[in-house]
C-alpha positions as semicolon CSV with decimal commas, in nm:
position;residue;x (nm);y (nm);z (nm)
1;M;11,796;11,266;9,607
2;T;12,050;11,467;9,409
3;I;11,944;11,781;9,207
4;L;12,057;11,593;8,889
5;E;11,849;11,265;8,993
6;F;11,538;11,537;9,068
7;I;11,634;11,665;8,686
8;R;11,681;11,326;8,548
9;K;11,357;11,239;8,631
10;N;11,182;11,519;8,503
11;S;11,356;11,596;8,189
12;L;11,174;11,764;7,894
13;M;11,222;11,537;7,603
14;V;11,284;11,764;7,275
15;L;11,286;11,496;6,961
16;I;11,433;11,565;6,628
17;V;11,325;11,363;6,383
18;I;11,434;11,347;6,027
19;V;11,238;11,221;5,776
20;A;11,329;11,168;5,393
21;V;11,155;11,315;5,150
22;G;11,170;11,277;4,802
23;A;11,576;11,335;4,759
24;G;11,614;11,524;5,047
25;L;11,578;11,571;5,380
26;V;11,358;11,778;5,600
27;M;11,411;11,800;5,974
28;M;11,091;11,865;6,244
29;D;11,151;11,998;6,560
30;Y;10,859;11,804;6,776
31;S;10,866;12,075;7,073
32;G;10,658;11,850;7,284
33;K;10,400;11,742;6,970
34;G;10,387;11,452;6,734
35;S;10,405;11,470;6,388
36;A;10,181;11,395;6,082
37;F;10,444;11,247;5,910
38;S;10,456;10,935;6,198
39;R;10,160;10,746;6,282
40;D;10,292;10,606;6,564
41;F;10,201;10,796;6,887
42;Y;10,128;10,692;7,250
43;I;9,862;10,928;7,336
44;R;9,684;11,155;7,051
45;V;9,440;11,425;7,180
46;D;9,289;11,645;6,969
47;D;9,456;11,472;6,659
48;V;9,819;11,563;6,782
49;G;10,021;11,253;6,843
50;Y;10,248;11,261;7,153
51;S;10,531;10,988;7,108
52;Y;10,652;10,752;7,470
53;P;10,900;11,008;7,556
54;E;10,684;11,322;7,482
55;A;10,424;11,158;7,693
56;A;10,610;11,105;7,963
57;A;10,746;11,447;7,986
58;L;10,376;11,599;7,998
59;G;10,274;11,307;8,269
60;E;10,589;11,286;8,459
61;N;10,635;11,670;8,492
62;G;10,359;11,699;8,572
63;K;10,338;11,462;8,877
64;Q;10,661;11,552;8,994
65;Y;10,649;11,908;9,027
66;L;10,277;11,888;9,126
67;S;10,428;11,698;9,430
68;S;10,734;11,922;9,485
69;L;10,516;12,258;9,522
70;I;10,240;12,090;9,735
71;S;10,549;11,915;9,972
72;A;10,803;12,200;9,985
73;T;10,675;12,479;10,219
74;G;11,082;12,575;10,274
75;E;11,111;12,781;10,542
76;L;10,775;12,911;10,550
77;T;10,661;12,627;10,815
78;E;10,974;12,517;10,941
79;H;10,918;12,721;11,335
80;L;10,633;12,471;11,349
81;D;10,843;12,173;11,393
82;T;11,011;12,305;11,706
83;D;11,191;11,943;11,743
84;G;11,337;11,967;11,435
85;N;11,293;11,571;11,320
86;G;11,137;11,712;10,966
87;T;10,735;11,640;11,090
88;I;10,479;11,835;11,267
89;D;10,420;11,554;11,580
90;S;10,105;11,550;11,779
91;A;10,269;11,749;12,022
92;E;10,317;12,041;11,750
93;Q;10,002;11,988;11,622
94;P;9,768;12,227;11,786
95;A;9,985;12,509;11,678
96;A;9,994;12,430;11,336
97;I;9,632;12,404;11,354
98;A;9,607;12,738;11,506
99;W;9,910;12,903;11,237
100;Q;9,645;12,721;10,931
101;Q;9,395;12,941;11,094
102;E;9,532;13,255;11,122
103;H;9,658;13,169;10,746
104;P;9,397;13,085;10,555
105;E;9,567;13,172;10,226
106;V;9,815;12,912;10,215
107;F;9,555;12,651;10,394
108;Q;9,368;12,729;10,012
109;S;9,629;12,742;9,801
110;L;9,775;12,432;9,892
111;N;9,422;12,287;9,899
112;D;9,365;12,380;9,525
113;L;9,761;12,210;9,447
114;R;9,570;11,911;9,561
115;S;9,256;11,883;9,395
116;V;9,450;11,998;9,055
117;Y;9,694;11,703;9,153
118;A;9,403;11,475;9,219
119;A;9,197;11,582;8,941
120;W;9,503;11,527;8,653
121;H;9,529;11,183;8,791
122;Y;9,150;11,100;8,702
123;G;9,073;10,968;8,338
124;V;9,067;10,700;8,089
125;A;9,443;10,497;8,169
126;K;9,524;10,293;8,458
127;D;9,851;10,475;8,499
128;G;9,815;10,832;8,698
129;E;10,092;10,970;8,524
130;V;9,946;10,925;8,160
131;N;9,613;11,023;8,279
132;V;9,810;11,326;8,398
133;A;9,944;11,375;8,000
134;I;9,620;11,346;7,829
135;N;9,475;11,587;8,044
136;R;9,757;11,872;8,027
137;A;9,751;11,780;7,646
138;M;9,349;11,884;7,677
139;L;9,428;12,191;7,859
140;Q;9,651;12,321;7,616
141;A;9,393;12,242;7,328
142;E;9,147;12,430;7,493
143;A;9,355;12,757;7,578
144;D;9,438;12,725;7,212
145;R;9,095;12,765;7,136
146;L;9,007;13,019;7,372
147;G;9,275;13,207;7,438
148;L;9,348;13,102;7,755
149;H;9,729;13,076;7,767
150;P;9,861;13,268;8,066
151;S;10,144;13,551;8,006
152;E;10,517;13,517;8,192
153;E;10,415;13,765;8,386
154;Q;10,101;13,621;8,556
155;I;10,312;13,298;8,581
156;D;10,562;13,492;8,746
157;A;10,266;13,596;9,023
158;Y;10,182;13,264;9,054
159;L;10,481;13,141;9,170
160;R;10,542;13,394;9,353
161;S;10,216;13,367;9,570
162;L;10,235;12,972;9,611
163;P;10,364;12,847;9,955
164;A;10,614;12,627;9,847
165;F;10,842;12,951;9,758
166;K;10,783;13,176;10,065
167;K;10,992;13,271;10,346
168;E;10,841;13,248;10,697
169;D;10,835;13,641;10,665
170;G;10,665;13,598;10,303
171;S;10,926;13,723;10,115
172;F;10,984;13,493;9,775
173;N;11,240;13,239;9,824
174;L;11,449;13,227;9,535
175;D;11,688;12,934;9,657
176;L;11,401;12,709;9,650
177;Y;11,297;12,806;9,318
178;R;11,614;12,779;9,165
179;R;11,610;12,426;9,299
180;L;11,302;12,336;9,179
181;A;11,387;12,509;8,808
182;G;11,709;12,250;8,795
183;Y;11,979;12,465;8,839
184;R;12,318;12,396;8,899
185;H;12,658;12,524;9,011
186;G;12,524;12,876;8,908
187;N;12,383;12,817;8,612
188;V;11,992;12,785;8,515
189;S;11,881;12,462;8,288
190;R;11,646;12,639;8,082
191;V;11,448;12,345;7,965
192;H;11,378;12,229;8,283
193;E;11,263;12,600;8,417
194;E;11,042;12,553;8,113
195;A;10,929;12,265;8,193
196;L;10,833;12,391;8,581
197;R;10,674;12,715;8,429
198;G;10,490;12,511;8,163
199;V;10,283;12,299;8,490
200;V;10,230;12,629;8,643
201;A;10,137;12,762;8,296
202;D;9,852;12,456;8,306
203;I;9,763;12,500;8,657
204;I;9,651;12,865;8,560
205;I;9,453;12,720;8,245
206;W;9,275;12,494;8,456
207;D;9,191;12,765;8,728
208;A;9,049;12,999;8,469
209;L;8,840;12,690;8,290
210;Q;8,711;12,607;8,628
211;K;8,585;12,967;8,669
212;M;8,449;12,922;8,347
213;V;8,294;12,577;8,395
214;S;8,151;12,626;8,726
215;D;8,092;12,996;8,745
216;N;8,210;13,054;9,105
217;I;7,845;12,838;9,211
218;A;7,890;12,785;9,574
219;F;7,672;12,649;9,848
220;N;7,373;12,789;10,019
221;T;7,643;12,934;10,291
222;K;7,312;12,857;10,653
223;A;7,238;12,527;10,472
224;Q;7,609;12,482;10,429
225;T;7,674;12,516;10,804
226;T;7,379;12,316;10,908
227;Y;7,538;12,026;10,729
228;L;7,863;12,115;10,885
229;D;7,728;12,117;11,231
230;A;7,600;11,770;11,187
231;I;7,920;11,619;11,034
232;S;8,123;11,818;11,292
233;Q;7,986;11,676;11,592
234;N;8,123;11,584;11,958
235;I;8,044;11,195;11,984
236;S;8,029;10,995;12,367
237;G;7,931;10,626;12,386
238;I;8,005;10,290;12,496
239;T;8,167;10,038;12,269
240;A;8,242;9,675;12,349
241;F;8,508;9,476;12,185
242;I;8,498;9,081;12,128
243;P;8,818;8,886;12,055
244;S;8,818;8,615;11,824
245;S;8,978;8,404;12,100
246;A;8,624;8,487;12,257
247;I;8,484;8,254;12,025
248;P;8,482;7,883;11,987
249;A;8,712;7,720;11,689
250;A;8,557;7,597;11,421
251;P;8,612;7,225;11,289
252;D;8,896;7,094;11,049
253;P;8,761;7,052;10,719
254;T;8,712;6,668;10,581
255;E;8,969;6,618;10,262
256;E;8,606;6,614;10,070
257;E;8,524;6,998;10,176
258;L;8,862;7,101;10,147
259;R;8,870;6,966;9,785
260;A;8,550;7,140;9,699
261;Y;8,691;7,429;9,920
262;W;9,023;7,416;9,641
263;E;8,824;7,361;9,349
264;Q;8,607;7,689;9,438
265;H;8,869;7,892;9,504
266;K;9,159;7,785;9,251
267;E;9,237;8,071;9,054
268;N;9,382;8,204;9,416
269;Y;9,657;7,925;9,473
270;K;9,877;8,004;9,148
271;S;10,304;7,960;9,107
272;D;10,469;8,246;9,099
273;E;10,522;8,532;8,762
274;Q;10,902;8,408;8,641
275;R;11,100;8,646;8,486
276;I;11,402;8,667;8,216
277;I;11,641;9,043;8,305
278;S;11,925;9,155;8,207
279;V;12,159;9,471;8,434
280;Y;12,361;9,720;8,213
281;T;12,633;9,973;8,424
282;L;12,764;10,237;8,381
283;T;13,068;10,318;8,590
284;P;13,192;10,683;8,620
285;G;13,521;10,737;8,420
286;E;13,821;10,941;8,466
287;G;13,697;11,288;8,588
288;S;13,356;11,185;8,599
289;N;13,103;11,147;8,895
290;T;12,783;10,977;8,912
291;E;12,563;11,324;8,883
292;N;12,717;11,441;8,625
293;L;12,687;11,051;8,458
294;L;12,320;11,110;8,527
295;A;12,333;11,412;8,221
296;T;12,462;11,152;7,949
297;A;12,173;10,876;8,095
298;D;11,922;11,125;7,959
299;E;12,105;11,178;7,605
300;I;12,128;10,767;7,650
301;L;11,756;10,704;7,756
302;Q;11,608;11,002;7,503
303;E;11,771;10,784;7,227
304;L;11,666;10,450;7,328
305;S;11,280;10,621;7,330
306;L;11,334;10,676;6,984
307;A;11,464;10,372;6,913
308;N;11,156;10,201;7,101
309;G;11,412;10,034;7,327
310;Q;11,607;9,824;7,095
311;G;12,025;9,852;6,962
312;L;12,111;9,967;7,375
313;D;12,433;9,796;7,304
314;G;12,517;10,015;7,032
315;I;12,356;10,294;7,169
316;L;12,620;10,253;7,495
317;D;12,908;10,179;7,244
318;R;12,862;10,546;7,056
319;A;12,803;10,759;7,354
320;S;13,088;10,595;7,565
321;K;13,333;10,754;7,284
322;N;13,123;11,078;7,216
323;P;13,370;11,335;7,320
324;Q;13,053;11,592;7,436
325;Y;12,941;11,326;7,669
326;E;13,080;11,221;8,058
327;P;13,362;10,979;8,017
328;F;13,199;10,593;8,108
329;T;13,235;10,221;8,096
330;Y;12,987;9,974;8,075
331;L;13,153;9,672;7,992
332;Q;13,166;9,370;8,225
333;A;13,482;9,207;8,340
334;D;13,448;8,989;8,046
335;G;13,389;9,198;7,812
336;S;13,011;9,193;7,801
337;T;12,778;9,436;7,811
338;L;12,524;9,306;8,101
339;Q;12,413;9,072;8,311
340;S;12,182;8,831;8,224
341;Y;11,947;8,655;8,481
342;E;11,747;8,363;8,393
343;L;11,432;8,239;8,504
344;A;11,325;8,345;8,835
345;T;11,084;8,433;9,025
346;Q;11,112;8,739;9,206
347;Q;11,267;8,608;9,569
348;E;11,479;8,350;9,351
349;L;11,647;8,701;9,179
350;A;11,679;8,886;9,478
351;E;11,918;8,619;9,608
352;R;12,122;8,635;9,308
353;L;12,083;9,025;9,270
354;Q;12,138;9,186;9,576
355;D;12,227;9,538;9,440
356;T;12,014;9,832;9,588
357;V;11,948;10,163;9,441
358;N;11,789;10,506;9,483
359;D;11,434;10,520;9,352
360;N;11,307;10,901;9,449
361;G;11,535;10,910;9,782
362;K;11,486;10,598;9,850
363;G;11,674;10,257;9,867
364;V;11,494;9,977;9,678
365;P;11,627;9,608;9,548
366;L;11,681;9,640;9,204
367;A;11,499;9,256;9,193
368;A;11,164;9,462;9,288
369;I;11,254;9,705;9,019
370;A;11,321;9,427;8,732
371;F;10,907;9,304;8,886
372;S;10,767;9,628;8,829
373;E;10,446;9,595;8,647
374;V;10,488;9,576;8,259
375;E;10,263;9,441;7,932
376;N;10,313;9,280;7,645
377;V;10,667;9,073;7,691
378;A;10,788;8,793;7,527
379;T;10,705;8,442;7,679
380;P;11,056;8,284;7,767
381;E;11,026;8,008;7,530
382;I;11,012;8,292;7,228
383;Y;11,302;8,498;7,367
384;Q;11,483;8,204;7,347
385;S;11,432;8,083;7,035
386;A;11,498;8,433;6,918
387;K;11,818;8,489;7,150
388;A;11,940;8,121;6,951
389;N;11,822;8,313;6,622
390;G;12,000;8,634;6,743
391;T;11,716;8,881;6,731
392;A;11,607;8,872;7,052
393;D;11,664;9,224;7,024
394;R;11,353;9,258;6,789
395;L;11,139;9,180;7,055
396;V;11,257;9,523;7,286
397;A;11,065;9,808;7,365
398;I;11,072;10,093;7,547
399;R;10,842;9,983;7,819
400;Q;11,061;9,703;7,903
401;I;11,308;9,955;8,014
402;R;11,405;10,070;8,373
403;G;11,618;10,245;8,449
404;F;11,844;10,474;8,522
405;Y;11,892;10,405;8,920
406;T;12,189;10,520;9,123
407;T;12,401;10,287;9,304
408;A;12,575;10,338;9,680
409;D;12,884;10,267;9,493
410;G;12,842;10,582;9,267
411;K;12,764;10,303;8,983
412;L;12,406;10,338;8,735
413;K;12,239;10,060;8,656
414;L;11,956;10,004;8,429
415;V;11,744;9,648;8,399
416;R;11,535;9,536;8,072
417;I;11,277;9,277;8,133
418;E;11,332;9,043;7,857
419;A;11,049;8,737;7,944
420;V;10,813;8,686;8,147
421;K;10,631;8,373;8,219
422;P;10,294;8,459;8,420
423;P;10,145;8,256;8,738
424;T;9,945;7,913;8,619
425;V;9,708;7,732;8,843
426;L;9,876;7,486;9,125
427;D;9,689;7,148;9,118
428;Y;9,507;6,996;9,432
429;E;9,820;6,822;9,566
430;E;10,025;7,197;9,521
431;A;9,784;7,400;9,690
432;K;9,655;7,175;9,926
433;D;9,850;7,343;10,267
434;R;9,759;7,733;10,138
435;A;9,398;7,593;10,103
436;L;9,383;7,453;10,468
437;T;9,508;7,744;10,597
438;D;9,243;7,963;10,399
439;C;9,009;7,749;10,462
440;R;9,002;7,723;10,821
441;K;9,042;8,116;10,865
442;E;8,724;8,147;10,629
443;R;8,565;7,884;10,902
444;A;8,685;8,101;11,196
445;D;8,563;8,416;11,019
446;N;8,180;8,305;11,007
447;A;8,190;8,171;11,347
448;L;8,284;8,505;11,466
449;K;8,006;8,667;11,266
450;C;7,748;8,449;11,370
451;K;7,832;8,488;11,753
452;A;7,895;8,865;11,698
453;Q;7,559;8,901;11,541
454;E;7,402;8,663;11,822
455;I;7,541;8,953;12,091
456;Y;7,488;9,214;11,859
457;E;7,081;9,190;11,846
458;Q;7,068;9,079;12,224
459;I;7,209;9,376;12,295
460;Q;6,993;9,550;12,073
461;K;6,657;9,352;12,216
462;N;6,776;9,536;12,587
463;L;6,863;9,863;12,535
464;G;6,495;9,949;12,590
465;E;6,436;9,799;12,903
466;K;6,783;9,836;13,046
467;G;6,975;10,084;12,880
468;L;7,312;10,112;12,737
469;R;7,499;10,013;13,014
470;N;7,293;9,693;13,125
471;A;7,239;9,576;12,766
472;F;7,599;9,569;12,732
473;E;7,643;9,305;12,971
474;I;7,641;9,057;12,782
475;A;7,950;9,150;12,579
476;S;8,107;9,155;12,896
477;T;8,011;8,788;12,995
478;S;8,065;8,674;12,624
479;G;8,460;8,748;12,698
480;G;8,423;9,121;12,553
481;T;8,605;9,423;12,670
482;V;8,323;9,749;12,742
483;E;8,448;10,104;12,782
484;D;8,329;10,415;12,754
485;F;8,441;10,700;12,495
486;G;8,421;11,003;12,438
487;P;8,356;11,328;12,342
488;L;8,538;11,234;12,041
489;A;8,556;11,561;11,754
490;M;8,425;11,428;11,415
491;G;8,571;11,497;11,118
492;Q;8,954;11,629;11,291
493;L;9,252;11,445;11,214
494;N;9,354;11,395;11,552
495;T;9,060;11,213;11,659
496;V;9,125;10,858;11,756
497;L;8,775;10,691;11,703
498;P;8,737;10,301;11,882
499;T;8,871;10,025;11,600
500;G;8,642;9,959;11,316
501;V;8,420;10,278;11,398
502;S;8,387;10,516;11,126
503;D;8,260;10,880;11,121
504;A;8,024;10,796;10,930
505;D;7,888;10,544;11,149
506;L;7,858;10,697;11,440
507;I;7,743;11,011;11,262
508;G;7,445;10,835;11,072
509;T;7,350;10,666;11,447
510;P;7,113;10,807;11,690
511;S;7,128;10,879;12,052
512;G;7,085;10,578;12,243
513;K;7,076;10,361;11,953
514;L;7,404;10,062;11,830
515;A;7,611;10,156;11,538
516;P;7,662;9,896;11,284
517;L;7,799;9,593;11,380
518;A;8,231;9,544;11,325
519;I;8,390;9,282;11,161
520;L;8,756;9,286;11,235
521;P;9,080;9,091;11,199
522;N;9,107;8,971;11,552
523;G;8,750;9,039;11,667
524;A;8,431;9,218;11,637
525;R;8,285;9,570;11,787
526;I;7,989;9,635;11,872
527;T;7,914;10,058;11,918
528;A;7,619;10,253;12,076
529;V;7,571;10,651;12,038
530;S;7,488;10,806;12,381
531;R;7,567;11,182;12,384
532;R;7,616;11,438;12,105
533;T;7,702;11,799;12,045
534;V;7,836;12,073;11,834
535;E;8,128;12,265;11,899
536;K;8,042;12,655;11,929
537;S;8,392;12,806;12,044
538;P;8,531;13,084;11,844
539;S;8,806;12,864;11,699
540;A;8,521;12,616;11,561
541;T;8,386;12,883;11,405
542;M;8,666;13,003;11,255
543;R;8,786;12,655;11,159
544;R;8,464;12,627;10,928
545;Q;8,460;12,995;10,787
546;L;8,815;12,983;10,679
547;M;8,878;12,600;10,627
548;E;8,599;12,382;10,573
549;L;8,350;12,617;10,448
550;P;8,561;12,655;10,102
551;M;8,711;12,314;10,105
552;Q;8,305;12,217;10,074
553;N;8,286;12,488;9,766
554;D;8,604;12,378;9,586
555;Q;8,459;11,974;9,628
556;L;8,163;12,091;9,453
557;R;8,366;12,299;9,149
558;A;8,625;11,990;9,146
559;E;8,279;11,785;9,007
560;M;8,193;11,998;8,786
561;M;8,521;11,971;8,633
562;Q;8,515;11,634;8,640
563;E;8,214;11,665;8,377
564;W;8,456;11,868;8,176
565;Q;8,652;11,629;8,135
566;N;8,455;11,325;8,080
567;A;8,316;11,544;7,810
568;G;8,728;11,634;7,642
569;F;8,797;11,281;7,639
570;S;8,533;11,254;7,366
571;R;8,550;11,643;7,244
572;F;8,908;11,611;7,206
573;N;8,898;11,244;7,049
574;V;9,178;11,076;7,284
575;Q;9,299;10,782;7,153
576;L;9,577;10,540;7,362
577;S;9,834;10,345;7,203
578;S;9,754;9,903;7,234
579;S;10,042;9,928;7,508
580;V;9,844;10,199;7,708
581;R;9,688;10,015;8,006
582;T;9,324;10,142;8,023
583;V;9,097;10,153;8,360
584;Q;8,781;10,015;8,132
585;N;9,019;9,692;8,032
586;S;9,147;9,627;8,401
587;G;8,821;9,590;8,543
588;E;8,887;9,848;8,790
589;E;8,716;10,172;8,894
């Protein structure tokens, strides 16, 4: 991803709204907040309304800059990547773990940032970026009340302490800071640097509030150490895998049984969603290029956001004639402004629209972007009727716009979702083949569960008389593969457990007993614990003192901050526009 692409996706939109008052005009600078003169808002926090672009600035900037601060460790850990492939692989992990133990402040700093990232995504909206915007708005409102806004010197000090901006020798990595802050051709982008520093300021406020809310509460060290000993054991045992192929095949359903199965599950058998979309293409003009045109695309998107997505043709026409913007063309060979794609499924659209665009550094089919999640879009019937009447543009809202994205040949693409035809339930004859496949699988799964449960109970019955090894013979005679495992270190990232078995399963199983039966897609696994020990080496002790104990305390404080958030959603009178998808309405937890 180029620097300008990064800037484009994280730009802080400063809007000027002109409101007619009496015979004159009053100009109001939003400066990131809504106006009492406007009833429209995307989110409202503490009686301050935020428009869609303002909320996007808070949410997207918060997410993107936090992600960058977590992932961009610069030169600090480059020496750990000995083969230079850009990742810390299994051969390099021991040295990386040892380095982390020698530099606990780096681990703690990254862990703190990850905690903030997770906490800011928590909230009342289904979209994590909307939750980030709400949480940042609540933080700023609380800082206003309590006088917690950090000084420029405090922000500078925090930035210099971050692993993202440190070189291997511990000095400040000014070049990396400039790249993240939007420096281009040696010049500073004040808007983007302020956006980065704004995110850092909110992190500092979050940390200050967490100290106030939790009062630096911590677990009892002795009890915490005992708990960590319990969940960090080295466990050995025996395991058996019984493949599905060892289970006799279940009979096919009769026609009557299959129809009854379809009737019970027919919501699973629907037609594919179809959409009508339009694609606008911007081509750099003479003396311009893709990177320079992205800045103009930002301006176009801001104007489009103010118009709630409407009047795009006029906005493009004015921008193409504006001498202050980068030169570009947007007309097709036939003189039209866009390419229209009639009602199609995603697969059908992919066959017609074969463009691939750059999305956050990854090549993504434009058809996939055209089928990204969207709500409250017109049906094909309503859209076609409006199109025939020349009023289709009135149906458009900003939520239907996706773009701008760069293509391999240097152009910019914008997608507008015009209409959506939701999936409908298929009748029995149309769904019959799919229902038969699913019914067969369900019967095979049930047969596997029954047989595996039978073998599990027989092994469990014989444990006391025959011991683990002899008791597992029944798994071998039933077509299973039996093998020993361990000692395995619980809770360690590089520990490979038997497939289908978790740390919690093994930790919670007494020695000489069976862990819970695990049913897998291709078979079943039966596992028993034979022996357990606790590692007391110096490295294990250091790991607990410097990494694991602080993480436990951080989790406790994070849970207390979540209570502050829950209370804040009510205390700050958080309101959402009808276009924001909420967790409650989605049925998701």
